C-alpha positions as CSV (number, residue, x, y, z in Angstrom):
1,M,-18.2,4.0,-15.8
2,Y,-20.6,1.2,-13.9
3,G,-17.4,0.7,-11.5
4,K,-16.8,4.0,-10.4
5,C,-20.7,4.5,-10.1
6,G,-20.6,1.2,-7.8
7,M,-23.0,-0.9,-9.9
8,V,-20.8,-4.1,-9.4
9,K,-23.6,-6.4,-10.8
10,K,-24.1,-4.3,-14.3
11,A,-20.2,-4.1,-14.6
12,R,-19.9,-7.9,-14.2
13,L,-22.4,-8.3,-16.4
14,V,-20.8,-6.2,-19.2
15,F,-17.7,-8.3,-18.8
16,N,-19.7,-11.7,-19.1
17,L,-21.2,-10.6,-22.4
18,D,-18.0,-9.4,-23.9
19,G,-16.9,-13.0,-23.0
20,M,-19.8,-14.5,-24.8
21,E,-19.0,-12.6,-28.1
22,I,-17.5,-15.6,-29.7
23,R,-19.0,-16.0,-33.1
24,N,-17.4,-12.5,-33.7
25,E,-14.1,-14.0,-32.8
26,R,-14.0,-11.6,-29.7
27,S,-12.3,-12.7,-26.4
28,R,-11.4,-11.1,-23.1
29,D,-8.3,-9.8,-23.2
30,V,-5.7,-8.6,-20.2
31,V,-6.7,-5.4,-20.1
32,L,-11.0,-6.2,-19.8
33,W,-9.8,-8.7,-17.0
34,T,-7.9,-5.6,-15.1
35,S,-10.7,-3.3,-15.5
36,M,-12.9,-6.0,-13.9
37,L,-10.8,-6.7,-11.1
38,G,-10.1,-2.9,-10.4
39,V,-14.0,-2.9,-10.7
40,Y,-14.0,-5.2,-7.5
41,G,-11.1,-3.9,-5.6
42,K,-12.2,-0.2,-5.5
43,N,-15.9,-1.1,-4.4
44,G,-14.4,-3.4,-1.8
45,H,-15.4,-6.7,-2.9
46,Y,-11.9,-8.2,-2.0
47,K,-12.8,-11.9,-2.0
48,E,-14.2,-11.4,-5.8
49,V,-10.9,-10.1,-6.6
50,I,-9.0,-13.3,-5.7
51,D,-11.7,-15.9,-7.4
52,L,-11.5,-13.4,-10.8
53,Y,-8.0,-13.7,-10.9
54,N,-8.0,-17.3,-10.3
55,E,-10.5,-17.4,-13.1
56,M,-8.5,-15.4,-15.4
57,L,-5.8,-18.0,-15.1
58,Q,-8.0,-20.7,-15.6
59,E,-8.5,-18.7,-19.1
60,G,-5.1,-18.6,-19.7
61,I,-4.8,-15.1,-19.6
62,K,-1.4,-14.1,-18.3
63,P,-1.7,-11.1,-15.8
64,D,0.4,-8.2,-15.6
65,G,1.8,-5.7,-13.0
66,I,-1.5,-3.9,-12.8
67,V,-3.5,-7.3,-11.8
68,F,-0.9,-8.3,-9.3
69,L,-1.2,-4.9,-7.8
70,T,-5.3,-5.3,-7.4
71,V,-4.8,-8.8,-6.0
72,I,-1.6,-7.9,-3.7
73,S,-4.0,-5.1,-2.3
74,A,-6.9,-7.3,-1.8
75,C,-4.8,-9.8,0.2
76,G,-4.2,-7.0,2.7
77,H,-7.8,-6.2,3.3
78,T,-8.6,-9.6,3.8
79,G,-5.7,-10.4,6.1
80,Q,-4.3,-12.6,4.1
81,V,-0.7,-12.3,4.3
82,H,0.8,-15.1,3.0
83,A,-1.7,-15.5,0.3
84,G,-0.4,-11.6,-0.8
85,V,3.7,-12.7,-0.2
86,K,2.7,-15.7,-2.5
87,Y,1.2,-13.6,-5.2
88,F,4.3,-11.0,-5.0
89,E,6.8,-13.8,-5.4
90,S,4.8,-15.2,-8.2
91,M,5.2,-12.0,-10.2
92,T,8.9,-13.0,-11.0
93,N,8.7,-16.8,-10.5
94,D,6.0,-17.6,-12.7
95,F,5.7,-14.7,-14.9
96,K,9.0,-13.1,-15.3
97,L,7.9,-9.7,-14.2
98,N,10.2,-7.0,-12.0
99,P,8.1,-5.8,-9.1
100,G,7.9,-2.0,-9.5
101,P,7.7,0.7,-6.2
102,E,3.8,0.6,-6.2
103,H,4.1,-3.4,-5.6
104,Y,6.5,-2.9,-3.1
105,S,4.7,-0.3,-1.3
106,C,1.5,-2.4,-2.1
107,L,3.4,-5.3,0.1
108,V,4.5,-3.3,2.8
109,D,1.1,-1.8,3.5
110,L,0.0,-5.7,3.3
111,L,2.2,-6.7,5.9
112,C,1.8,-3.8,8.2
113,R,-1.8,-4.2,8.1
114,A,-1.1,-7.5,9.7
115,G,1.0,-6.4,12.0
116,E,4.4,-7.8,10.6
117,L,6.5,-4.4,11.3
118,H,9.9,-6.3,11.2
119,K,8.9,-8.2,8.3
120,A,8.1,-4.6,6.2
121,W,11.4,-3.4,7.7
122,E,13.2,-6.4,6.4
123,L,11.4,-5.9,3.0
124,L,12.6,-2.3,2.9
125,N,15.8,-3.0,3.8
126,E,16.8,-5.8,1.2
127,R,15.3,-3.4,-1.5
128,H,17.6,-0.7,-0.4
129,Y,20.9,-2.6,0.3
130,N,20.7,-4.9,-2.4
131,G,20.4,-2.8,-5.1
132,I,17.2,-3.6,-6.3
133,G,15.8,0.0,-6.5
134,K,15.6,3.0,-4.3
135,C,12.6,3.0,-1.5
136,S,10.3,5.7,-2.0
137,V,9.1,8.1,1.2
138,S,5.6,6.5,0.7
139,M,6.8,2.7,1.3
140,W,9.0,4.4,4.8
141,G,5.7,6.4,5.9
142,A,3.3,3.4,5.6
143,L,6.1,1.4,7.7
144,L,5.9,4.9,10.0
145,S,2.3,5.1,10.0
146,A,1.6,1.4,11.4
147,C,4.6,1.9,14.2
148,V,2.2,5.0,15.4
149,E,-0.6,2.8,15.6
150,S,1.0,-0.1,17.1
151,G,3.5,2.1,19.2
152,N,6.5,0.7,18.3
153,I,8.8,3.5,18.8
154,E,12.3,2.2,18.0
155,L,10.9,1.1,14.5
156,A,9.1,4.2,14.2
157,K,12.5,6.5,14.4
158,L,14.4,4.0,11.9
159,A,11.4,4.6,9.4
160,A,11.3,8.3,10.1
161,Q,15.1,8.4,9.7
162,R,15.0,6.8,6.2
163,A,12.0,8.9,5.0
164,L,13.9,12.2,5.9
165,E,17.1,11.3,4.2
166,L,14.6,10.5,0.8
167,D,12.6,14.1,1.7
168,P,14.1,16.2,4.9
169,Q,11.5,18.9,4.0
170,N,8.7,16.3,4.7
171,G,6.7,17.7,7.6
172,G,4.1,15.1,7.4
173,I,6.9,12.3,8.6
174,C,7.4,15.1,11.5
175,V,4.1,15.4,12.7
176,M,3.4,11.4,12.7
177,L,6.6,10.7,14.7
178,S,5.5,13.7,17.1
179,N,2.6,12.3,18.0
180,L,3.7,8.6,18.7
181,Y,6.1,10.5,21.1
182,A,2.7,12.6,22.2
183,Q,1.2,8.9,23.2
184,F,4.1,8.1,25.6
185,G,4.6,11.4,26.8
186,M,8.1,12.0,25.5
187,W,8.3,15.4,25.7
188,D,12.1,16.0,25.4
189,E,12.0,13.9,22.3
190,I,8.9,16.2,21.2
191,V,11.4,19.2,22.1
192,R,14.4,17.9,20.0
193,L,12.0,17.2,17.0
194,R,10.9,20.7,16.9
195,V,14.4,22.2,16.9
196,L,15.0,19.7,14.2
197,I,12.0,21.4,12.6
198,K,12.8,24.4,13.1
199,Q,16.4,24.1,11.8
200,R,15.1,22.8,8.3
201,G,12.8,25.2,8.3
202,L,9.6,23.3,7.9
203,R,6.3,24.9,7.9
204,K,3.5,22.2,9.1
205,D,2.7,22.2,13.0
206,V,3.9,19.6,15.2
207,G,1.0,18.2,17.4
208,C,-1.2,21.3,18.1
209,S,-4.5,21.0,19.8
210,W,-7.0,24.0,20.5
211,V,-9.6,23.9,23.3
212,Q,-12.3,26.6,23.0
213,V,-13.1,28.2,26.4
214,T,-16.8,30.0,26.7
215,M,-17.2,32.8,29.2
């Protein structure tokens, strides 16, 4: 409750009080630690997420998948790419946890935030071809969005193609790709994209701008 209200210090006070209830044989379990990590993460206290995770390990608490999701996300917001990859690998190497699609999405987001687009592409391809599991549209969409921001046309095309293979009716993917083409004046590509959208009967318009003229 305190965390959702942005009252981080009060949330931490409750967390600390629970840890002091030794006489009642109460101890902070992984659920409570996860809750406090989530409070820090949702309120932008990313450094505190990492510090609390290390404190959690010192207390002998084994982290679960939700903990790693919060920690990797915090690394993405603080630009700690190598640390985020290390935590991702630690899931399987140290704690025998299998990363789910949400962990891969978080790692892709981390790499994209740091401009490591090709590493994100390699990660998704490895998952796609090695039978680890299907990549979701959101994973390819995160890569596509980063490509649009950085102006990486070739990688954007590949990411959009993979996303549309999974969801041919996803108009948002076409819009992002069209926006990238417009940045570089690639009008022929936009025309081809409009034809594709029309053929598939997508409802979302592409690259539309409005100008109000007053007389």
